[in-house]
N, C-alpha and C positions, 0 to 999 in steps of 0.2 A: 412688541407691534409691528404687524408687516403694513404698511399704507394704513387702510383706515378699518381693517380688522384682526384681532386680538389671537396670537397661534395658541394654538389648545396640545400641541404636543402631536403624535406620530399619531395617522390614520390609518389603522388597517381595516384593509378590504375583504382579504380572504387569504387563505394560508393552502396551496396546490400539493400535492404528492406527486414529484415526477416523475419516479422509478416503477412508480403501478405498485400492486397490488403482490404479496406474494404470492409465488407456484403453489409452495404447500405450506398449511401451517401445520407445530407442534403442535401437540394433544397437550393441551395445559387441562384437563379434567372439567373447565368448565362444561357447562349444560345448557341447552338452550331450549328454552319454552315454557320449562317445568317449574317453580319452585325447589329449591333446592338446599335450602337452613330455614330453619328454624329460630326468628330472633326469640319469641317470646311467646309465653303458652300457658294461660291462668284459667287452669281447668274451673268450670264450674260445678254444679251439683242434678243429681237427679230432680227430677218432680218434687217425691218425698223428702226431698235435704240431706241424700244420703251419697258419699261416693259413687262415682261410675264405679262400673267396673274396672280391674286395671287390664286386662286384655283388649279395651277400648281407650286409652288414653296416652297411647305414642305417640305426639306427637310428628313425630318423621314419618308416620304412614301416611301425612296430608304433601310427602315430599314428590317430586317426579310427576310423569305422567300419570292422567288415572285409568287405575282399570277398570271402571266404569262396569259393574258386573258386581251382584250381590251374592257373592259365591265363599265367603267370607270376611274376617275381621281386616279390609285395604283401608281403613277409614279412623278417623281421630276425633271421640265424640265433643265436641266442645265443653259441653254441657248448658243449663239453663245458665245464661249470664255470663260462661264462656267465650274466653278470646283466643286466637292466636294470630301472630303476626310472621308471616313467611317472605323469604326474601329470595328472590331471583338471579341469576350465575350474570345475566345481563340486564339491562333495563328493556323494558316493554311499550312500544313508541306506538303513540295516539296514530292511529291511523284511523280511516275513513271506515265505517261501521264499527261493532262491540270488537273488543281487543282480547278479550280475556272470556271463557267461558269454564263455567262453574259445576263441579259433579258431588252431589250429596246422594249420601245413601240410605233409602232405608228399605230395605229387602221387599222391591217389589208392587211397593206402594208411593206410585210416582203422578199421585195428583194432590195438588195442593188442600183442593177444597176437603180432601178425607184426613193429611197427615201434615198441617201447616209447619214443618220445620222451617224458618225462618231466618236470613245470616243479615247483619249489614257490615258492608264494603266499603273499606278507606284506601287510599293508595298513597306511596309517599315515593320519591325521590332517593329520600336518605336517610328515614327509617326513623325521623324524630320531627317533620311538621307532618300533618296527613291532611287530606282531602274525603269530602264524601264523593261515593263513588257507586251509591245505591243498595237498595233491600233486596237478594231473591229469595223464593221459595221454592225449597228443593234446587233441580238442578235451576240450570239459568245462564246468559250473560253478559256481560257490565261494559259499557264504555268508559275510557276511562275522561271522557266529558272536554268539554268547548276552552280551552287557555291552556291544556294539560300538555306539554311537550312528552314526557314517559314517567313511569315509576321502576321502581326496581324492589316494592318489597309491597306486601299487600296485609290490611289488615281485617279479619275475619270475626265477628261476635256474632254471639247468635242475641237473637231475637225474638223466639219462640215463645208465644201465651202458651204458659204454661198449664192455664184453666181447660187448654185443647185438647192434653193427652192423659193417658194413665199415669200412674204413679212409680214408675219406673223407667219412664220417660227421661232419654238423656241430652235431648237439645240436638242442635244443628249438627250430623255427622258429615266430613268431608274428606271427601277420596281426593 
């Protein structure tokens, strides 16, 4: 006891670097700005219940900066009810406005009313505790939301209504 107060241990206000930052940084292989690792992939099916064509099921196609074009298979199809979880090399901080851009590939059909491929997005800092970020139809943007400081993982789950598609359709295609 100190007078009328009780000691509660060392009170840390902050820590400051006295020597500044490095003038050059070594190439550590980390990439900023896009997901770089697939942490989980649960493939769904086509509307008719069959497997998605193998050329559209490589989850690594969702890594890196999106090509945002319809020139080939540069995406992964989640399949109806399918899911993918991706990890960023660095955390994505919550800044003012939207924090992430989503690119979906539907070969020239860019209107949700015509081809409503939808996905539900969740974020996580540790890859274990997830929180809802919202739903996107085709391309869109997401905000981490109030009270969220940062994420390092994003989980994408297909929420497309199969009844709106032909039998060969395979759900949300993540570029």
